[in-house]
N, C-alpha and C positions, 0 to 999 in steps of 0.2 A: 554395160556396151561391151559385145564382143570386139577383140583387135585383132589384125593380121599377125599371125605366128614366122616371125622370123625365120627364113631358113639359112642352111650351112651354104659360108660365100659373104655372108653381108658380117662388115668387122666387130661390129656391137657383141656379136658370139664370143670374141674375143676379148671383150674388155672386161676389165675387175671391177664391180659395182660400188658403188660408193655406199659409204653406211648413210644410214637414214637415220636423220641428227631430231629428226620429230615429225611425230604421229600428229599429218592435217589432213584434210579434207581430200589434198590431192592424193595422199597416201591409201587413204581409206579408200578412194575410188578406182585408185589403179589397183589396190588387192579385188575389189568387187570386181572390174572389168577381168583379170587375170584367172579370175575361177571362172566367170562364166564362159570364157576364150578356154579355158582347160578341159573345161566339162562339156561344152559342143566337139571340140575335138577328139573326147572318152580319151584323154589323158590322164595320168595320176601326178603330175608335177609339171610345174611351170615355173621361169626364173623369169623375173624382169628383162635381163638382156632378151630373151626371146618373144617382146611385146616392143622392144626398141627401147627400150629404158635401165640405163645403166646402176643399178641401185640395189642394196645386199637385202634383197626382198623375192620370198617365192612361197608359191602356195603347194598344196599336197592333198589328195583325198585319193585314200585307197579301198573308200569304202564298199566301191561296186567289184572291187576283184575279190573271187572266191577261192581260186585255185592258186594263189600263192599267200599265204596266211600272214599275218603280222602280229607281234605284239607290241603293245606301247604298254610306259608308265610316264604320267603327267606329273612332274614334281614330286617323285618318289608314290604315287599313287597309281596301281594298275586298275586300267580302263581297256574296256573294248574299243579297238582301234575302231571300228563303222560306227562308234557313238562321239567318238573325239573329233570324225572329219566334218568339214575341209580344217588344216591347219595352214593359220598364214604365219610365218617366220621373218623378222626382221634381225639383220644382224646375226643370224646365225654363225657360233660357233661349232665345230664339230670332233668329236675323239672317239677313233674306230676302236674295236676290242674283238677280240677273237681271233678263230681263222678267217681267211679268205673263203669265199667259195665262189664258183662259176655260176651266170645265172642267165637268161637272154634279156636282154634291153633294146629298147628303142629309144627314139625321141622326138619330140615333136617337129622337131627343127631339120629332120633328117626323115622325110616321109619314106615309107616301107622299108626304110634301113634295119635292118637289129643285128646281133650280134652278141656271143655271149664277151662277158666283160665280171673279171674277178673282182668280187667285194665283199667287204668285210661283212661280217655273220650280223653282229651287231653294233650299235652307234650309242653315245650320245650326246647330245646337242642340246647350247645352251641358245637361248633367243630371245626378243623380245616380240610381243604381242602387240596389238590394235590397240588394247588397252593402255600401253604403255609400260605394264608390268613383265618383268624378268619371269621365264620358266626356263625349265628343264624337261629332256626327252629325253627315254631310253627306251629305244626300238631293237626291235630285230625282225628280220624276214623281208619282206617287200618293200615296206615302210622303210626298213634300215638302206637296202638300197638304193631308193627313190631320194630319200635324206640326202644321202652320197652324191649322186646325180646332177641332185638340183643344187648343193653348196659346191660342187665343180663349177656348175654353171654360172654362178656368182661369182667366181674367180676368172672365169675365161677359159675352162680347162673345159674339153667337148667329149663325151662318151667314143668317139673316136681315136682321143687320146691312149684312151686305156687300152685299146684293142690291142691285141697279140698283132704281130707283124704279119701274120699270116692272115688272118682275118681282114685284114687292112689293105693288104696285096689283092684280096680275091674279091673288094668292094670297092678299089681305085677306079675304075671305068664310072660307075655310079657314081661316086664321092665327085669325081670331076666333073660328070657333067652337071650334078644338082648344083654346084659350086659357079658352073658356068650359066646356068639359068637363072641361078640368085642375081649372078654380077650383071645379068643382062636388062634387068627390071629399071 
């Protein structure tokens, strides 16, 4: 079931997600709804906060993006990111590696707003899957960027918090308008 995406200005986007302590039908249904919602919105990631749930749950799918490549190792085995998608991560823990690089980012909670954000080129993420098993992801490229963006969401951090002050200032009127529209609903 497709769910409405929470927009900037809603307090839930600043909420740190609670740990998922049990994988049950509610969590499986939420993950399925989030995947459907993300795909319908042409996104590459979606955090539970973006559908109104303060949980440590995120979904990702970079398989349709061909102009921004990714690498992926799942539990030490190199796999084609397109084959491994979509990913559902519960309680992810992230470690950043290497230099930071600027890259264009957007967010489904900030329609039509993008900015250059510095992110680590590669990451390691430990998470639990819907099967209750723990696994490790080593990623670079777009997938690493998306993982950092989504884990930030799970901790109440928004991509605008990572913008340069110049970028944020140039977007301030659009951000204020979006925040006001959201709060009027």
